[in-house]
DODREN-729770 format. One record per residue (C-alpha): z, y, x; chain; residue number from 0; residue in three letters. Coordinates in nm, 4 decimals. Layout:
REC         z         y         x  ch    i   aa
REC         Z         Y         X   A  NUM  ALA
...
END
This chain:
REC         z         y         x  ch    i   aa
REC   -9.0102    2.1706    3.9543   A    0  MET
REC   -8.7645    2.2246    4.2414   A    1  ASN
REC   -8.4073    2.3815    4.1990   A    2  PRO
REC   -8.5132    2.7270    4.3249   A    3  SER
REC   -8.7875    2.7481    4.0580   A    4  GLN
REC   -8.5538    2.6347    3.7865   A    5  ILE
REC   -8.3063    2.9113    3.9030   A    6  ASP
REC   -8.5813    3.1682    3.8563   A    7  GLU
REC   -8.5873    3.0910    3.4734   A    8  TYR
REC   -8.1989    3.0811    3.4639   A    9  GLN
REC   -8.1765    3.4213    3.6450   A   10  SER
REC   -8.4328    3.5684    3.4003   A   11  PHE
REC   -8.2033    3.4387    3.1152   A   12  ALA
REC   -7.8947    3.6015    3.2718   A   13  ARG
REC   -8.0586    3.9301    3.3446   A   14  GLU
REC   -8.2883    3.9762    3.0408   A   15  LYS
REC   -8.1251    3.7733    2.7655   A   16  LEU
REC   -7.7684    3.8124    2.8597   A   17  GLY
REC   -7.6643    3.4352    2.8754   A   18  PHE
REC   -7.7491    3.1180    3.0571   A   19  GLU
REC   -7.9240    2.8344    2.8808   A   20  PHE
REC   -7.7367    2.5144    2.8311   A   21  HIS
REC   -8.0632    2.3367    2.8669   A   22  ASP
REC   -8.2917    2.5484    3.0784   A   23  ILE
REC   -8.5795    2.3084    3.0097   A   24  ASN
REC   -8.6117    2.4723    2.6665   A   25  LEU
REC   -8.6920    2.8075    2.8198   A   26  LEU
REC   -8.9260    2.6540    3.0756   A   27  ILE
REC   -9.1061    2.4693    2.7994   A   28  THR
REC   -9.1273    2.7899    2.5948   A   29  ALA
REC   -9.3053    2.9532    2.8732   A   30  LEU
REC   -9.5437    2.6576    2.9293   A   31  THR
REC   -9.9011    2.6915    2.7985   A   32  HIS
REC  -10.1002    2.4019    2.6781   A   33  ARG
REC  -10.3518    2.4522    2.9591   A   34  SER
REC  -10.0872    2.4001    3.2171   A   35  TYR
REC  -10.0019    2.0588    3.0701   A   36  VAL
REC  -10.3622    1.9620    3.0488   A   37  ASN
REC  -10.3831    2.0433    3.4281   A   38  GLU
REC  -10.0608    1.8646    3.5198   A   39  HIS
REC  -10.0509    1.5603    3.2903   A   40  LYS
REC   -9.8743    1.3344    3.5264   A   41  THR
REC   -9.5796    1.5742    3.5850   A   42  SER
REC   -9.5525    1.7876    3.2732   A   43  VAL
REC   -9.5466    1.6371    2.9294   A   44  LYS
REC   -9.4627    1.9250    2.6773   A   45  GLU
REC   -9.6178    2.2710    2.6076   A   46  HIS
REC   -9.4726    2.5461    2.3977   A   47  ASN
REC   -9.6464    2.4940    2.0719   A   48  GLU
REC   -9.3753    2.3131    1.8885   A   49  ARG
REC   -9.1152    2.5766    1.9880   A   50  LEU
REC   -9.3582    2.8490    1.8875   A   51  GLU
REC   -9.3816    2.6890    1.5396   A   52  PHE
REC   -8.9959    2.6897    1.5097   A   53  LEU
REC   -8.9646    3.0422    1.6599   A   54  GLY
REC   -9.2264    3.1815    1.4116   A   55  ASP
REC   -9.0106    3.0532    1.1295   A   56  ALA
REC   -8.6884    3.1943    1.2610   A   57  VAL
REC   -8.8601    3.5330    1.3332   A   58  LEU
REC   -8.9846    3.5443    0.9795   A   59  GLU
REC   -8.6389    3.4519    0.8321   A   60  LEU
REC   -8.4456    3.7127    1.0420   A   61  VAL
REC   -8.6998    3.9825    0.9684   A   62  THR
REC   -8.7127    3.9038    0.5925   A   63  SER
REC   -8.3216    3.8983    0.5797   A   64  ASP
REC   -8.3073    4.2312    0.7650   A   65  PHE
REC   -8.5557    4.4069    0.5326   A   66  LEU
REC   -8.4014    4.2619    0.2153   A   67  TYR
REC   -8.0527    4.3818    0.3144   A   68  ARG
REC   -8.1507    4.7130    0.4471   A   69  THR
REC   -8.4062    4.8468    0.1950   A   70  TYR
REC   -8.4349    4.8363   -0.1758   A   71  ASP
REC   -8.8145    4.7997   -0.1946   A   72  GLU
REC   -9.0555    4.5826   -0.3989   A   73  PRO
REC   -9.1616    4.2460   -0.2523   A   74  GLU
REC   -9.5147    4.3662   -0.1685   A   75  GLY
REC   -9.3893    4.6629    0.0392   A   76  ILE
REC   -9.1390    4.4480    0.2325   A   77  MET
REC   -9.4129    4.1881    0.2978   A   78  THR
REC   -9.6296    4.4646    0.4519   A   79  ALA
REC   -9.3468    4.5866    0.6632   A   80  TRP
REC   -9.2702    4.2414    0.7790   A   81  ARG
REC   -9.6365    4.1790    0.8813   A   82  SER
REC   -9.6418    4.4955    1.0794   A   83  ALA
REC   -9.3270    4.3964    1.2634   A   84  LEU
REC   -9.4380    4.0439    1.3538   A   85  VAL
REC   -9.8085    4.0936    1.4155   A   86  ARG
REC   -9.9419    3.9619    1.7530   A   87  THR
REC   -9.9813    4.3133    1.9160   A   88  GLU
REC   -9.6188    4.3995    1.8271   A   89  SER
REC   -9.4603    4.0826    1.9604   A   90  ILE
REC   -9.6933    4.0755    2.2565   A   91  GLY
REC   -9.5857    4.4249    2.3546   A   92  ALA
REC   -9.2229    4.3089    2.3260   A   93  SER
REC   -9.2996    4.0155    2.5592   A   94  GLY
REC   -9.4603    4.2461    2.8110   A   95  GLU
REC   -9.1522    4.4735    2.7951   A   96  GLU
REC   -8.9269    4.1745    2.8299   A   97  LEU
REC   -9.1098    4.0773    3.1508   A   98  GLY
REC   -9.1440    3.6938    3.1425   A   99  TYR
REC   -9.5132    3.7124    3.2259   A  100  GLY
REC   -9.4772    3.5955    3.5881   A  101  PRO
REC   -9.2824    3.2967    3.4615   A  102  LEU
REC   -9.5494    3.1672    3.2106   A  103  VAL
REC   -9.7108    2.8505    3.3363   A  104  ARG
REC  -10.0889    2.8572    3.2915   A  105  LEU
REC  -10.3764    2.6577    3.4245   A  106  SER
REC  -10.5853    2.8146    3.7037   A  107  LYS
REC  -10.8645    2.9034    3.4517   A  108  GLY
REC  -10.6329    3.0710    3.2045   A  109  GLU
REC  -10.4764    3.2841    3.4864   A  110  LYS
REC  -10.8099    3.4491    3.5270   A  111  HIS
REC  -10.8657    3.5053    3.1607   A  112  GLY
REC  -10.8950    3.8481    3.0039   A  113  SER
REC  -10.6200    4.0885    2.9503   A  114  ASP
REC  -10.6462    4.0440    2.5748   A  115  ARG
REC  -10.6278    3.6619    2.6084   A  116  ALA
REC  -10.3145    3.7052    2.8126   A  117  HIS
REC  -10.1607    3.9336    2.5483   A  118  ALA
REC  -10.2056    3.6710    2.2905   A  119  VAL
REC  -10.0461    3.4155    2.5182   A  120  ILE
REC   -9.7492    3.6453    2.5716   A  121  LEU
REC   -9.7063    3.6781    2.2005   A  122  ALA
REC   -9.7083    3.3050    2.1405   A  123  ASP
REC   -9.4559    3.2688    2.4255   A  124  CYS
REC   -9.2399    3.5247    2.2528   A  125  PHE
REC   -9.2105    3.3137    1.9448   A  126  GLU
REC   -9.1529    2.9999    2.1486   A  127  ALA
REC   -8.8666    3.1797    2.3330   A  128  VAL
REC   -8.7124    3.2551    1.9996   A  129  ILE
REC   -8.7321    2.8763    1.9108   A  130  GLY
REC   -8.5753    2.7985    2.2541   A  131  ALA
REC   -8.2850    3.0504    2.1982   A  132  ILE
REC   -8.2322    2.9234    1.8416   A  133  TYR
REC   -8.2036    2.5592    1.9662   A  134  LEU
REC   -7.9869    2.6356    2.2675   A  135  ASP
REC   -7.7704    2.9196    2.1422   A  136  GLN
REC   -7.7748    2.9119    1.7772   A  137  GLY
REC   -7.9025    3.1381    1.4905   A  138  TYR
REC   -7.6741    3.4350    1.5534   A  139  GLU
REC   -7.7991    3.4803    1.9129   A  140  THR
REC   -8.1577    3.4387    1.8056   A  141  ALA
REC   -8.1013    3.7042    1.5350   A  142  ARG
REC   -7.9449    3.9401    1.8071   A  143  GLU
REC   -8.2496    3.8863    2.0203   A  144  PHE
REC   -8.4967    3.9566    1.7425   A  145  ILE
REC   -8.2988    4.2690    1.6448   A  146  THR
REC   -8.3065    4.3995    1.9975   A  147  LYS
REC   -8.6753    4.3426    2.0613   A  148  TRP
REC   -8.8435    4.3503    1.7181   A  149  ILE
REC   -8.6459    4.5050    1.4408   A  150  LEU
REC   -8.5855    4.8298    1.6308   A  151  VAL
REC   -8.9422    4.9077    1.5920   A  152  LYS
REC   -8.9117    4.9566    1.2031   A  153  ILE
REC   -8.8463    5.3407    1.2198   A  154  ASP
REC   -9.1784    5.3974    1.4173   A  155  LYS
REC   -9.3694    5.1612    1.1898   A  156  ILE
REC   -9.2596    5.3644    0.8795   A  157  LEU
REC   -9.3275    5.6851    1.0480   A  158  GLU
REC   -9.6840    5.6210    1.1632   A  159  ASP
REC   -9.7790    5.4275    0.8538   A  160  GLY
REC   -9.8894    5.1153    1.0623   A  161  SER
REC   -9.7057    4.8948    0.8055   A  162  TRP
REC   -9.9918    4.9467    0.5446   A  163  ARG
REC  -10.2585    4.6777    0.5322   A  164  ASP
REC  -10.4674    4.7860    0.8238   A  165  PRO
REC  -10.8096    4.6944    0.6881   A  166  LYS
REC  -10.7529    4.8776    0.3573   A  167  SER
REC  -10.5993    5.1804    0.5342   A  168  TYR
REC  -10.8846    5.2028    0.7861   A  169  LEU
REC  -11.1294    5.1846    0.5136   A  170  GLN
REC  -10.9553    5.4802    0.3275   A  171  GLU
REC  -10.9557    5.6835    0.6535   A  172  LEU
REC  -11.3200    5.6059    0.7402   A  173  ALA
REC  -11.4519    5.6807    0.3954   A  174  GLN
REC  -11.2545    6.0090    0.3911   A  175  HIS
REC  -11.3469    6.1279    0.7389   A  176  SER
REC  -11.6939    5.9727    0.7836   A  177  ASP
REC  -11.8125    5.8676    0.4351   A  178  SER
REC  -11.8634    5.5247    0.5908   A  179  CYS
REC  -11.7305    5.1731    0.5376   A  180  THR
REC  -11.6000    4.9866    0.8496   A  181  PRO
REC  -11.7712    4.6777    0.9714   A  182  SER
REC  -11.6455    4.3888    1.1880   A  183  TYR
REC  -11.8213    4.2049    1.4600   A  184  ARG
REC  -11.6999    3.9158    1.6839   A  185  VAL
REC  -11.7576    4.0472    2.0423   A  186  ILE
REC  -11.5875    3.7619    2.2249   A  187  GLY
REC  -11.4503    3.4117    2.2174   A  188  GLU
REC  -11.2285    3.2345    2.4727   A  189  GLU
REC  -11.0668    2.9083    2.5188   A  190  GLY
REC  -11.1257    2.5536    2.3792   A  191  PRO
REC  -11.1839    2.4884    2.0093   A  192  ASP
REC  -10.8159    2.3831    1.9521   A  193  HIS
REC  -10.6857    2.7039    2.1134   A  194  ASP
REC  -10.9687    2.9647    2.0742   A  195  LYS
REC  -10.9026    3.3292    2.0887   A  196  ILE
REC  -11.1339    3.5702    1.9144   A  197  PHE
REC  -11.2049    3.9338    2.0023   A  198  THR
REC  -11.3351    4.1480    1.7166   A  199  VAL
REC  -11.4622    4.5027    1.7168   A  200  GLY
REC  -11.4436    4.7332    1.4215   A  201  VAL
REC  -11.7342    4.9889    1.3866   A  202  TYR
REC  -11.7718    5.2888    1.1728   A  203  VAL
REC  -12.1337    5.3609    1.1705   A  204  GLY
REC  -12.2411    5.2878    1.5311   A  205  LYS
REC  -11.9060    5.3866    1.6780   A  206  GLN
REC  -11.6559    5.1308    1.7966   A  207  LEU
REC  -11.3262    5.2359    1.6614   A  208  LYS
REC  -11.1035    4.9546    1.7817   A  209  GLY
REC  -11.0791    4.5977    1.9090   A  210  THR
REC  -10.8346    4.3223    1.8338   A  211  GLY
REC  -10.7630    3.9653    1.9290   A  212  THR
REC  -10.6206    3.6641    1.7442   A  213  GLY
REC  -10.6284    3.2981    1.7027   A  214  HIS
REC  -10.8554    3.3483    1.3907   A  215  SER
REC  -11.1301    3.5862    1.3111   A  216  LYS
REC  -10.9124    3.7253    1.0166   A  217  GLN
REC  -10.6170    3.7871    1.2473   A  218  GLU
REC  -10.8367    3.9571    1.5114   A  219  ALA
REC  -10.9987    4.1840    1.2371   A  220  GLU
REC  -10.6605    4.2948    1.1162   A  221  GLY
REC  -10.5563    4.3803    1.4797   A  222  ASN
REC  -10.8840    4.5680    1.5383   A  223  ALA
REC  -10.8281    4.7664    1.2111   A  224  ALA
REC  -10.4876    4.8566    1.3261   A  225  ALA
REC  -10.6334    5.0084    1.6420   A  226  GLU
REC  -10.8917    5.1890    1.4378   A  227  GLY
REC  -10.6144    5.3434    1.2254   A  228  VAL
REC  -10.4485    5.4747    1.5315   A  229  LYS
REC  -10.7816    5.6414    1.6368   A  230  VAL
REC  -10.8055    5.8259    1.3081   A  231  TYR
REC  -10.4432    5.9242    1.2944   A  232  LEU
REC  -10.4677    6.0611    1.6459   A  233  LYS
REC  -10.7677    6.2719    1.5533   A  234  ALA
REC  -10.5834    6.3987    1.2443   A  235  GLN
REC  -10.2906    6.5038    1.4614   A  236  LYS
REC  -10.5279    6.7058    1.6964   A  237  LYS
REC  -10.6852    6.8814    1.3981   A  238  GLU
REC  -10.3506    6.9873    1.2334   A  239  SER
END
């Protein structure tokens, strides 16, 4: 990578994150997908999955600490709130808003993948960026980043009820409105076995109510259910 390309990453850090990385290679690695390494084995050695692993843990700790200190609620409620804050769709949307998409290094094949596959990649990169910030700038800076881009969503999550277990909530809504139990169907699979992305549709009767993606069928089902919940709540608002 030449100096002008490296400066792109440092400029992003200055403008979007508010600081320069001591080791800019951490941010570059955080935005490097496995497929890119596979395509450039002689020049690139590390992808972002180790940083993603670390960032996921930091994200969960900061979110748990925030909920514990801010709300006096039982463990089960706070677990549901945390899940809503850190699910793939939520952090993927934050990644989209943050705007690092053009800096993510992907293979030629992945660049032409579906929008849903890209959304999952952006979410994974978000966690990897957290890991990079934690290593380079420390816990407090990572906490501030998570507060700005994730924890601010808590009021909306509580207002629209999206913190509830989406599959259970969707079943409630579907049975009340349509006297029908939702069913789930895998409608797409992308990527190699070690990095597969599933797309699942949730149906009420013959109607598709939502789709979701994830690294597992269970994750994709949960995200599809969350989309289905939005459909029912939107319909309820129109009726009221």
